[in-house]
Each structure stands twice: as C-alpha cells, then as structure tokens.
N, CA and C atoms as a LAMMPS dump frame, in Angstrom:
ITEM: TIMESTEP
0
ITEM: NUMBER OF ATOMS
261
ITEM: BOX BOUNDS ff ff ff
-5.0000000000000000e+02 5.0000000000000000e+02
-5.0000000000000000e+02 5.0000000000000000e+02
-5.0000000000000000e+02 5.0000000000000000e+02
ITEM: ATOMS id mol type element x y z
1 1 1 N -448.963 -140.968 45.281
2 1 2 C -448.856 -142.183 44.505
3 1 3 C -447.544 -142.142 43.728
4 2 1 N -446.814 -143.241 43.736
5 2 2 C -445.54 -143.333 43.04
6 2 3 C -445.749 -143.547 41.546
7 3 1 N -444.875 -142.981 40.763
8 3 2 C -444.873 -143.163 39.324
9 3 3 C -444.486 -144.605 39.022
10 4 1 N -445.299 -145.342 38.267
11 4 2 C -444.912 -146.722 37.947
12 4 3 C -443.701 -146.71 37.025
13 5 1 N -442.748 -147.599 37.272
14 5 2 C -441.563 -147.642 36.426
15 5 3 C -441.267 -149.041 35.902
16 6 1 N -442.063 -150.029 36.33
17 6 2 C -441.913 -151.401 35.865
18 6 3 C -443.25 -151.872 35.297
19 7 1 N -443.196 -152.536 34.136
20 7 2 C -444.404 -153.054 33.5
21 7 3 C -445.04 -154.12 34.381
22 8 1 N -446.32 -153.969 34.719
23 8 2 C -446.972 -154.968 35.562
24 8 3 C -447.173 -156.306 34.842
25 9 1 N -447.071 -156.307 33.539
26 9 2 C -447.284 -157.523 32.761
27 9 3 C -446.003 -158.345 32.586
28 10 1 N -444.914 -157.673 32.139
29 10 2 C -443.693 -158.432 31.824
30 10 3 C -442.482 -158.039 32.672
31 11 1 N -442.638 -157.063 33.558
32 11 2 C -441.58 -156.599 34.462
33 11 3 C -440.446 -155.844 33.768
34 12 1 N -440.636 -155.404 32.534
35 12 2 C -439.635 -154.595 31.835
36 12 3 C -439.752 -153.136 32.281
37 13 1 N -438.666 -152.368 32.14
38 13 2 C -438.738 -150.946 32.505
39 13 3 C -439.715 -150.191 31.599
40 14 1 N -440.504 -149.309 32.2
41 14 2 C -441.405 -148.454 31.434
42 14 3 C -440.662 -147.2 30.993
43 15 1 N -441.131 -146.581 29.911
44 15 2 C -440.585 -145.311 29.436
45 15 3 C -441.718 -144.311 29.34
46 16 1 N -441.378 -143.039 29.408
47 16 2 C -442.356 -141.967 29.318
48 16 3 C -442.618 -141.691 27.835
49 17 1 N -443.896 -141.594 27.461
50 17 2 C -444.253 -141.332 26.071
51 17 3 C -444.59 -139.865 25.832
52 18 1 N -445.231 -139.216 26.804
53 18 2 C -445.564 -137.809 26.616
54 18 3 C -445.684 -137.096 27.956
55 19 1 N -445.492 -135.777 27.876
56 19 2 C -445.661 -134.897 29.03
57 19 3 C -446.591 -133.776 28.601
58 20 1 N -447.402 -133.298 29.541
59 20 2 C -448.381 -132.269 29.193
60 20 3 C -448.402 -131.18 30.253
61 21 1 N -448.44 -129.946 29.804
62 21 2 C -448.577 -128.803 30.696
63 21 3 C -450.067 -128.583 30.941
64 22 1 N -450.477 -128.655 32.178
65 22 2 C -451.887 -128.451 32.515
66 22 3 C -452.295 -126.989 32.349
67 23 1 N -451.336 -126.076 32.403
68 23 2 C -451.638 -124.657 32.287
69 23 3 C -451.976 -124.256 30.855
70 24 1 N -451.069 -124.544 29.91
71 24 2 C -451.276 -124.089 28.528
72 24 3 C -451.63 -125.222 27.562
73 25 1 N -451.675 -126.449 28.073
74 25 2 C -452.049 -127.641 27.297
75 25 3 C -450.994 -128.063 26.269
76 26 1 N -449.78 -127.515 26.343
77 26 2 C -448.706 -127.959 25.465
78 26 3 C -448.362 -129.4 25.811
79 27 1 N -448.138 -130.205 24.78
80 27 2 C -447.777 -131.606 24.999
81 27 3 C -446.484 -131.908 24.254
82 28 1 N -445.582 -132.6 24.937
83 28 2 C -444.311 -133.021 24.359
84 28 3 C -444.359 -134.539 24.269
85 29 1 N -444.178 -135.056 23.06
86 29 2 C -444.234 -136.505 22.857
87 29 3 C -442.88 -137.035 22.419
88 30 1 N -442.629 -138.265 22.74
89 30 2 C -441.389 -138.938 22.376
90 30 3 C -441.318 -140.225 23.165
91 31 1 N -440.135 -140.769 23.325
92 31 2 C -439.941 -141.956 24.149
93 31 3 C -438.719 -141.693 25.019
94 32 1 N -438.964 -141.41 26.302
95 32 2 C -437.921 -140.978 27.216
96 32 3 C -437.764 -141.949 28.375
97 33 1 N -436.513 -142.155 28.764
98 33 2 C -436.227 -142.976 29.937
99 33 3 C -436.619 -142.213 31.188
100 34 1 N -437.078 -142.926 32.186
101 34 2 C -437.359 -142.309 33.482
102 34 3 C -436.038 -141.961 34.158
103 35 1 N -436.007 -140.894 34.943
104 35 2 C -434.788 -140.575 35.686
105 35 3 C -434.391 -141.74 36.596
106 36 1 N -433.097 -141.916 36.781
107 36 2 C -432.582 -143.036 37.572
108 36 3 C -433.224 -143.082 38.956
109 37 1 N -433.329 -141.947 39.616
110 37 2 C -433.875 -141.932 40.98
111 37 3 C -435.326 -142.409 41.008
112 38 1 N -436.093 -142.11 39.975
113 38 2 C -437.496 -142.543 39.961
114 38 3 C -437.625 -144.048 39.768
115 39 1 N -436.56 -144.71 39.337
116 39 2 C -436.593 -146.17 39.172
117 39 3 C -436.275 -146.912 40.47
118 40 1 N -435.84 -146.173 41.477
119 40 2 C -435.562 -146.792 42.774
120 40 3 C -436.863 -147.016 43.538
121 41 1 N -436.809 -147.916 44.51
122 41 2 C -437.974 -148.17 45.364
123 41 3 C -438.265 -146.923 46.204
124 42 1 N -439.521 -146.755 46.622
125 42 2 C -439.88 -145.578 47.427
126 42 3 C -439.001 -145.393 48.667
127 43 1 N -438.663 -146.479 49.362
128 43 2 C -437.828 -146.331 50.56
129 43 3 C -436.404 -145.898 50.203
130 44 1 N -435.923 -146.293 49.028
131 44 2 C -434.6 -145.855 48.584
132 44 3 C -434.633 -144.378 48.184
133 45 1 N -435.712 -143.963 47.546
134 45 2 C -435.87 -142.544 47.201
135 45 3 C -435.936 -141.702 48.469
136 46 1 N -436.67 -142.196 49.467
137 46 2 C -436.772 -141.484 50.745
138 46 3 C -435.409 -141.387 51.417
139 47 1 N -434.628 -142.463 51.359
140 47 2 C -433.286 -142.454 51.933
141 47 3 C -432.448 -141.354 51.286
142 48 1 N -432.481 -141.266 49.95
143 48 2 C -431.701 -140.248 49.241
144 48 3 C -432.15 -138.847 49.637
145 49 1 N -433.456 -138.63 49.726
146 49 2 C -433.98 -137.321 50.121
147 49 3 C -433.509 -136.949 51.528
148 50 1 N -433.596 -137.892 52.452
149 50 2 C -433.146 -137.625 53.826
150 50 3 C -431.638 -137.381 53.862
151 51 1 N -430.899 -138.143 53.059
152 51 2 C -429.446 -137.998 53.001
153 51 3 C -429.066 -136.584 52.556
154 52 1 N -429.75 -136.081 51.554
155 52 2 C -429.496 -134.716 51.078
156 52 3 C -429.864 -133.711 52.162
157 53 1 N -431.012 -133.91 52.824
158 53 2 C -431.424 -133 53.893
159 53 3 C -430.44 -133.015 55.06
160 54 1 N -429.727 -134.128 55.241
161 54 2 C -428.712 -134.232 56.294
162 54 3 C -427.342 -133.786 55.785
163 55 1 N -427.329 -133.083 54.659
164 55 2 C -426.092 -132.575 54.045
165 55 3 C -425.083 -133.68 53.761
166 56 1 N -425.594 -134.864 53.46
167 56 2 C -424.708 -135.973 53.117
168 56 3 C -423.968 -136.571 54.297
169 57 1 N -424.443 -136.325 55.487
170 57 2 C -423.781 -136.838 56.69
171 57 3 C -424.356 -138.196 57.078
172 58 1 N -423.537 -139.238 56.962
173 58 2 C -423.984 -140.566 57.38
174 58 3 C -424.208 -140.62 58.895
175 59 1 N -423.424 -139.846 59.625
176 59 2 C -423.584 -139.78 61.08
177 59 3 C -424.97 -139.239 61.427
178 60 1 N -425.385 -138.163 60.749
179 60 2 C -426.718 -137.594 60.978
180 60 3 C -427.813 -138.565 60.536
181 61 1 N -427.584 -139.244 59.411
182 61 2 C -428.56 -140.221 58.928
183 61 3 C -428.744 -141.338 59.951
184 62 1 N -427.653 -141.818 60.494
185 62 2 C -427.715 -142.892 61.485
186 62 3 C -428.533 -142.446 62.696
187 63 1 N -428.301 -141.227 63.131
188 63 2 C -429.042 -140.684 64.269
189 63 3 C -430.529 -140.547 63.921
190 64 1 N -430.809 -140.004 62.741
191 64 2 C -432.184 -139.772 62.292
192 64 3 C -432.953 -141.089 62.124
193 65 1 N -432.291 -142.115 61.579
194 65 2 C -432.945 -143.404 61.327
195 65 3 C -432.848 -144.355 62.514
196 66 1 N -432.108 -143.941 63.539
197 66 2 C -431.902 -144.78 64.723
198 66 3 C -431.25 -146.113 64.341
199 67 1 N -430.234 -146.013 63.477
200 67 2 C -429.475 -147.174 63.024
201 67 3 C -427.994 -146.914 63.265
202 68 1 N -427.2 -147.971 63.206
203 68 2 C -425.758 -147.789 63.365
204 68 3 C -425.166 -147.191 62.096
205 69 1 N -424.029 -146.539 62.261
206 69 2 C -423.332 -145.945 61.126
207 69 3 C -423.041 -146.995 60.046
208 70 1 N -422.494 -148.189 60.407
209 70 2 C -422.213 -149.192 59.369
210 70 3 C -423.477 -149.652 58.617
211 71 1 N -424.597 -149.716 59.31
212 71 2 C -425.849 -150.107 58.65
213 71 3 C -426.262 -149.064 57.628
214 72 1 N -426.167 -147.803 58.002
215 72 2 C -426.518 -146.72 57.08
216 72 3 C -425.54 -146.702 55.908
217 73 1 N -424.265 -146.928 56.166
218 73 2 C -423.26 -146.99 55.098
219 73 3 C -423.607 -148.108 54.117
220 74 1 N -424.03 -149.265 54.639
221 74 2 C -424.42 -150.392 53.783
222 74 3 C -425.652 -150.064 52.952
223 75 1 N -426.613 -149.367 53.547
224 75 2 C -427.81 -148.958 52.799
225 75 3 C -427.42 -148.039 51.638
226 76 1 N -426.544 -147.083 51.93
227 76 2 C -426.088 -146.17 50.891
228 76 3 C -425.312 -146.915 49.811
229 77 1 N -424.449 -147.83 50.209
230 77 2 C -423.679 -148.612 49.231
231 77 3 C -424.599 -149.425 48.325
232 78 1 N -425.663 -149.991 48.888
233 78 2 C -426.631 -150.759 48.092
234 78 3 C -427.319 -149.872 47.059
235 79 1 N -427.678 -148.668 47.462
236 79 2 C -428.332 -147.733 46.539
237 79 3 C -427.356 -147.302 45.449
238 80 1 N -426.121 -147.029 45.82
239 80 2 C -425.098 -146.646 44.835
240 80 3 C -424.907 -147.759 43.813
241 81 1 N -424.835 -148.977 44.262
242 81 2 C -424.682 -150.124 43.357
243 81 3 C -425.86 -150.221 42.392
244 82 1 N -427.058 -150.041 42.924
245 82 2 C -428.259 -150.101 42.096
246 82 3 C -428.253 -148.987 41.047
247 83 1 N -427.885 -147.777 41.458
248 83 2 C -427.815 -146.649 40.522
249 83 3 C -426.786 -146.923 39.429
250 84 1 N -425.631 -147.447 39.816
251 84 2 C -424.592 -147.752 38.828
252 84 3 C -425.051 -148.808 37.834
253 85 1 N -425.892 -149.734 38.262
254 85 2 C -426.404 -150.76 37.369
255 85 3 C -427.434 -150.202 36.386
256 86 1 N -428.11 -149.112 36.746
257 86 2 C -429.084 -148.486 35.86
258 86 3 C -428.414 -147.677 34.761
259 87 1 N -427.236 -147.156 35.038
260 87 2 C -426.585 -146.264 34.074
261 87 3 C -425.818 -147.036 33.027
C-alpha cells in the first residue's frame, strides 16, 4: 500500500506528524515534509527505481520497458520537472 501524500478532502500535501519504532516503542513527533520521491505517483517511483537498477542507462530502460529511447527520455524529463517543482 502506498503512503498517502495528498489530502483526500482538500487535495493539499500531507505532512508526517510522528514516527514510531515498533521494536522499542520510541516515538518522534513533529511536522515533517514527506520525501520528494514519496510525493510522486507509484508509476513514477517505479520508473526511478528501475532507472537506478539500470545504472542510469536510458538505453537499458528503453529495452526493459519496450519503449523507444526518446519516449523514455521524455518520461524521465517529466519526472525531473515534477521533482524540481516540489523543491
């Protein structure tokens, strides 16, 4: 299950309020932004994971996804643009 990052009521970004260790029960509270990658759609996160596993090779990604090199380049450019807009 994906971590929700958008409010289902008003569509604003959600923030993390607390984290808890299941082992020792320590809890850290505050108001923290979600990591940029977790704010991406699941298919975009999967693309990034595959890209890293392919050692950053767009040629390998194109082969793996059965898409043309320019299509994969466009997908990566779209994700880069989205990441830049989050920062």
